[in-house]
C-alpha positions in Angstrom: -9.9 4.9 -16.0 -11.2 2.7 -13.3 -7.8 2.5 -11.6 -7.6 6.3 -11.2 -10.2 6.2 -8.4 -8.0 4.0 -6.3 -4.9 6.2 -7.1 -6.9 9.2 -5.8 -7.8 7.1 -2.6 -4.1 6.1 -2.2 -3.1 9.8 -2.2 -5.8 10.8 0.2 -4.6 7.8 2.3 -1.0 9.2 2.2 -2.1 12.7 3.4 -4.5 11.3 6.2 -1.8 8.8 7.5 1.1 11.4 7.5 -0.8 13.3 10.2 0.2 10.4 12.5 3.8 10.3 11.6 5.0 11.0 15.1 2.8 8.4 16.7 4.5 5.9 14.1 8.0 7.2 14.9 7.6 6.8 18.7 6.0 3.3 18.2 9.1 2.2 16.3 11.4 3.7 18.9 9.8 2.0 21.6 10.3 -1.3 19.9 13.9 -0.9 21.3 12.5 -1.8 24.7 11.4 -5.5 24.0 14.4 -5.8 21.7 16.6 -5.1 24.8 14.8 -7.6 26.8 15.2 -10.2 24.0 18.9 -9.5 23.8 19.5 -10.0 27.5 17.2 -13.2 27.4 19.0 -14.9 24.6 22.5 -13.8 25.8 21.7 -15.6 29.1 20.4 -18.7 27.1 23.4 -19.1 25.0 25.8 -18.4 27.8 24.1 -21.2 29.8 23.9 -23.6 26.9 27.0 -22.7 24.9 27.4 -23.5 21.2 24.2 -23.1 19.1 20.6 -23.8 19.2 19.2 -25.6 16.1 21.7 -23.6 13.9 21.3 -20.4 15.6 24.1 -18.9 17.7 23.8 -15.6 19.6 24.6 -13.4 16.8 22.3 -15.0 14.3 19.4 -15.0 16.9 19.9 -11.3 17.4 19.9 -10.8 13.7 16.7 -12.8 13.5 14.9 -10.6 16.0 16.2 -7.3 14.1 14.6 -8.7 10.9 11.3 -9.4 12.7 11.2 -5.7 13.8 11.8 -4.6 10.2 9.4 -7.1 8.5 6.7 -6.4 11.1 6.9 -2.7 10.3 6.8 -3.4 6.5 3.8 -5.8 6.4 1.6 -5.4 9.6 -1.6 -3.4 9.2 -1.9 -0.3 11.4 -5.5 -0.1 12.9 -7.0 -1.0 9.6 -9.4 -3.5 11.3 -10.7 -0.7 13.7 -11.3 1.7 10.8 -13.1 -0.9 8.8 -15.3 -1.9 11.8 -16.1 1.8 12.4 -17.1 2.2 8.8 -19.6 -0.6 9.2 -21.0 0.3 12.7 -21.5 4.0 11.7 -23.0 3.3 8.3 -20.1 4.7 6.3 -20.2 2.0 4.0 -23.5 3.1 2.6 -21.8 5.5 0.4 -20.0 2.6 -1.3 -23.1 0.8 -2.2 -24.2 3.5 -4.6 -20.7 3.9 -6.2 -18.8 1.8 -8.7 -16.1 1.2 -6.3 -15.0 -2.0 -4.5 -14.8 -1.5 -0.8 -12.1 -4.2 -0.6 -10.0 -2.3 -3.3 -10.6 1.0 -1.4 -9.3 -0.4 1.8 -6.5 -2.1 0.1 -5.4 1.4 -1.4 -5.6 2.9 2.1 -3.5 -0.1 3.5 -0.8 0.5 0.9 -0.6 4.2 1.6 -0.4 3.5 5.3 2.3 1.0 4.8 4.4 3.5 2.7 4.1 6.4 5.3 4.6 4.1 8.3 7.8 2.5 6.7 9.2 5.9 5.7 8.7 7.2 9.2 9.9 4.2 11.2 12.9 3.4 9.0 15.3 5.9 10.7 15.0 4.4 14.3 15.1 0.8 12.7 18.2 1.8 10.9 19.9 2.9 14.0 19.1 -0.3 15.7 20.6 -2.2 12.8 23.6 0.1 12.9 24.2 -0.7 16.6 24.1 -4.5 15.9 25.9 -4.3 12.6 28.4 -6.9 13.8 25.6 -9.6 13.7 24.3 -8.8 10.2 25.3 -10.9 7.3 23.7 -10.3 4.0 22.8 -13.1 1.6 25.3 -14.0 -1.1 22.9 -14.7 -3.9 20.7 -12.3 -5.8 17.9 -14.8 -5.9 17.5 -14.9 -2.3 16.5 -11.2 -2.3 14.0 -11.8 -5.1 12.4 -14.8 -3.3 12.4 -12.9 0.1 10.7 -9.9 -1.5 8.2 -12.0 -3.2 7.3 -13.7 0.1 7.4 -10.2 1.9 4.7 -9.0 -0.5 2.6 -12.0 0.0 2.9 -11.8 3.8 1.7 -8.2 3.6 -1.3 -9.1 1.5 -2.2 -12.2 3.7 -2.1 -10.0 6.8 -4.3 -7.3 5.2 -6.9 -10.0 4.1 -7.0 -11.6 7.4 -7.4 -8.1 9.1 -10.2 -7.3 6.5 -12.0 -10.5 7.2 -11.8 -10.0 11.0 -13.2 -6.5 10.6 -16.2 -7.9 8.6 -17.3 -9.5 11.9 -18.7 -6.0 12.7 -21.6 -6.8 10.4 -22.7 -9.3 13.2 -21.2 -8.2 16.5 -20.8 -4.7 17.9 -17.3 -5.1 19.3 -14.7 -7.1 17.5 -11.8 -6.4 19.8 -11.8 -9.8 21.6 -11.8 -11.7 18.3 -9.0 -9.5 17.0 -6.8 -10.0 20.1 -7.3 -13.7 20.1 -6.3 -13.9 16.5 -3.3 -11.6 17.1 -2.1 -13.7 20.0 -2.0 -16.7 17.7 0.0 -14.6 15.1 2.4 -13.5 17.7 3.1 -16.9 19.0 2.8 -19.0 15.8 4.1 -16.4 13.3 7.7 -16.1 14.7 7.7 -13.0 16.7 8.3 -14.7 20.0 10.8 -17.2 18.7 12.1 -18.7 15.4 9.6 -21.4 14.3 12.4 -23.7 13.2 13.7 -24.2 16.8 10.4 -26.1 17.4 10.5 -30.0 17.2 10.0 -31.3 13.7 6.4 -32.6 14.2 5.4 -29.2 15.7 7.0 -27.4 12.6 5.3 -29.8 10.2 1.9 -28.6 11.7 2.8 -25.0 11.8 3.9 -24.9 8.1 0.3 -25.4 7.0 -1.0 -22.5 9.1 -1.3 -19.1 7.7 0.6 -17.6 10.7 3.8 -19.1 9.6 3.7 -16.9 6.3 2.7 -13.7 7.9 6.2 -13.1 9.2 8.6 -16.0 9.7 8.6 -17.2 6.0 10.2 -14.2 4.3 12.7 -13.9 7.1 13.7 -17.6 7.0 14.3 -17.2 3.2 16.4 -14.0 3.7 18.4 -15.9 6.3 19.0 -18.8 3.9 17.1 -21.2 6.2 14.6 -22.1 3.5 16.3 -23.4 0.3 15.7 -25.7 -2.5 12.5 -28.0 -2.2 11.7 -26.5 1.1 11.7 -23.0 -0.4 9.5 -24.1 -3.4 7.0 -25.7 -0.9 7.0 -22.7 1.3 6.3 -20.3 -1.6 3.6 -22.6 -3.0 1.8 -22.8 0.4 2.1 -19.1 0.9 0.6 -18.6 -2.5 -2.3 -20.9 -1.5 -2.9 -18.9 1.7 -2.8 -15.7 -0.1 -5.6 -16.9 -2.5 -7.6 -18.4 0.3 -7.4 -15.2 2.5 -8.4 -13.1 -0.5 -11.4 -15.4 -1.2 -12.4 -15.3 2.5 -12.3 -11.4 2.5 -14.5 -11.3 -0.6 -16.9 -13.9 0.8 -17.1 -12.2 4.3 -18.0 -8.9 2.6 -20.6 -10.5 0.5 -22.3 -12.3 3.5 -21.9 -9.4 5.7 -23.5 -7.0 3.2 -26.4 -9.4 2.9 -26.9 -9.4 6.5 -26.5 -5.6 6.8 -29.2 -5.1 4.1 -31.4 -7.6 5.5 -31.5 -5.8 9.0 -32.1 -2.4 7.4 -28.5 -1.1 7.6 
């Protein structure tokens, strides 16, 4: 069967990725450092202001940042763009041009295996962080909240992968993609909710950010889980996120097709 090829790729990806398990573990462990800074920062802010900030108190703000660590570890690609770019620069993609295998599906299988290993290795230190701050954790009351949050989480992972894949396709035209990657990642960090919750911004700013893909790469599943997106707002968010999923998927396919045409034209 056709899918058997990608299952084999997934298994190979598991074996290759597991070699770096200690790197992943240490990366998750050192996530404690920025979290500690965040805790002190918001403690000072809420002590100065008192009360709450756009519906967040000190405890819920810390809970939000705990969830950003968890979600980021679950959905963010790990060095996929560099590996794809290296395949292009070094001519490794030539082997895929003679095989009945989609390079996008191949890389997606590698991405899934990498997320599985990365999650398994980094969950223990993350679980310790959650245990330490357990007083601030409040789980949703409704089962559907978990369902919607999981759906949004999956779409966030796919959107991040397709954006990463599309960025890596720039290696067909330029030798070094690191500048482009870092620029896009800076926007993701600022506009995706890692620096601060999007919904503490002024309403006009939020209205614009809700139409950008960055909003749906991290903040959206967290906001759903926290119950900050409900009813019509929840339906709209999932609809827009689905739209961005389709658009990024189409962009990834288009970038591969155009890049491959350029690659063959210059004798790659």
